[in-house]
C-alpha positions as CSV (number, residue, x, y, z in Angstrom):
1,V,186.3,57.6,-126.7
2,Q,184.9,54.2,-127.9
3,L,181.4,54.0,-129.0
4,Q,179.1,50.9,-129.4
5,A,175.8,51.1,-131.4
6,S,173.0,48.8,-131.1
7,G,169.4,48.4,-131.7
8,G,169.4,48.0,-135.4
9,G,167.3,45.4,-137.2
10,L,164.5,44.5,-139.8
11,V,161.3,46.4,-139.6
12,Q,158.5,46.9,-141.9
13,A,157.9,50.4,-143.5
14,G,155.8,52.6,-141.1
15,G,157.4,50.8,-138.1
16,S,159.8,52.1,-135.3
17,L,163.2,51.4,-134.0
18,K,165.1,52.8,-131.3
19,L,169.1,52.8,-131.7
20,S,171.4,53.1,-128.7
21,C,175.1,54.2,-128.4
22,A,177.1,53.7,-125.4
23,A,180.3,55.7,-124.8
24,S,183.4,54.6,-122.8
25,E,184.3,58.1,-121.9
26,R,183.6,59.3,-118.5
27,T,183.6,62.9,-119.6
28,F,180.7,62.1,-122.1
29,S,178.8,65.4,-121.5
30,S,181.8,67.2,-123.1
31,Y,181.0,65.6,-126.5
32,V,178.6,66.7,-129.0
33,M,177.0,63.4,-130.3
34,G,175.6,62.4,-133.7
35,W,174.1,59.8,-135.8
36,F,175.1,59.4,-139.4
37,R,174.2,56.6,-142.0
38,Q,175.5,55.0,-145.0
39,A,173.2,53.2,-147.6
40,P,174.7,50.6,-150.0
41,G,176.4,52.6,-152.9
42,K,176.1,56.0,-151.4
43,E,178.1,58.3,-149.2
44,R,177.9,58.6,-145.7
45,E,175.2,61.2,-144.7
46,F,174.4,63.3,-141.7
47,V,171.2,62.2,-139.7
48,A,171.2,64.1,-136.3
49,T,173.2,65.7,-133.8
50,I,172.8,66.8,-130.0
51,S,174.6,69.2,-128.0
52,W,176.5,68.5,-124.7
53,S,173.5,68.9,-122.4
54,G,171.0,68.0,-125.0
55,G,169.6,71.4,-125.3
56,I,170.1,71.8,-129.0
57,T,169.3,69.1,-131.6
58,S,169.6,69.3,-135.3
59,Y,168.2,67.0,-138.1
60,A,168.5,66.2,-141.7
61,D,165.5,67.3,-143.7
62,S,164.9,63.7,-144.7
63,V,164.2,62.6,-141.1
64,K,162.8,65.7,-139.6
65,G,159.6,65.0,-137.8
66,R,160.2,61.3,-137.8
67,F,163.5,60.6,-136.0
68,S,164.3,62.1,-132.4
69,I,167.8,62.1,-130.9
70,S,168.3,62.4,-127.2
71,R,171.0,61.5,-124.6
72,D,171.4,60.4,-121.2
73,N,174.7,61.8,-119.7
74,A,174.4,59.8,-116.5
75,K,174.6,56.7,-118.6
76,N,176.7,57.8,-121.2
77,T,174.5,57.1,-123.8
78,V,172.9,58.7,-126.9
79,Y,169.8,57.5,-128.5
80,L,167.9,57.7,-131.9
81,Q,164.3,57.2,-131.9
82,M,163.0,56.3,-135.5
83,N,159.3,56.3,-136.3
84,S,157.4,56.0,-139.5
85,L,160.4,54.3,-141.1
86,K,160.7,54.2,-144.9
87,P,162.4,51.7,-147.2
88,E,164.9,54.7,-148.1
89,D,166.0,54.7,-144.3
90,T,167.7,51.4,-144.9
91,A,171.5,52.0,-144.1
92,V,174.1,51.2,-141.7
93,Y,173.7,53.6,-138.9
94,Y,176.9,55.2,-137.1
95,C,177.3,56.8,-133.9
96,A,179.8,59.7,-133.6
97,A,181.3,62.0,-131.2
98,Q,183.0,65.5,-131.2
99,R,184.8,67.0,-128.4
100,G,185.0,70.8,-128.3
101,T,183.2,73.9,-127.5
102,Y,181.6,74.6,-130.8
103,Y,178.4,73.2,-132.4
104,S,178.2,73.6,-136.0
105,V,175.6,71.3,-138.0
106,S,177.1,72.5,-141.3
107,Y,180.7,71.5,-140.2
108,F,179.5,68.0,-138.8
109,R,177.4,67.5,-141.9
110,D,180.2,68.2,-144.3
111,Y,183.3,66.8,-142.4
112,G,181.9,64.3,-139.9
113,M,183.1,63.9,-136.4
114,D,186.2,62.9,-134.6
115,Y,185.2,59.6,-133.2
116,W,183.1,56.8,-134.8
117,G,181.6,53.6,-133.6
118,K,181.0,50.6,-135.5
119,G,177.6,50.8,-137.3
120,T,174.3,49.0,-136.8
121,Q,172.3,47.8,-139.7
122,V,168.7,49.0,-140.3
123,T,166.7,47.5,-142.7
124,V,163.1,48.7,-143.7
125,S,161.1,46.4,-145.9
126,S,158.4,47.8,-148.0
């Protein structure tokens, strides 16, 4: 599956951005989808994941209550709505996909996912 993320940009602290990730795969609904991020000089970290139909969502503690992940299987697209952005949210954000029948946040957090898109830069100014 090929993934293309978009929607990044420069925003002031307290502002909002919505990232989108379009997938090439027609069986999009068979993938767990996720967002990860990597700040300069830091390791990649888990942000959020969403199950195949969207019924289960999971978030990193650092974004819980501010970010919302959703998906539209008819459009083969997953979204990340980011509100109340902070300078520490500055990073390259990556869309990822995992095909399979299990949903394990601990696994995704520790090992990532099978498929990755090119990232989109999000910069939050103070």
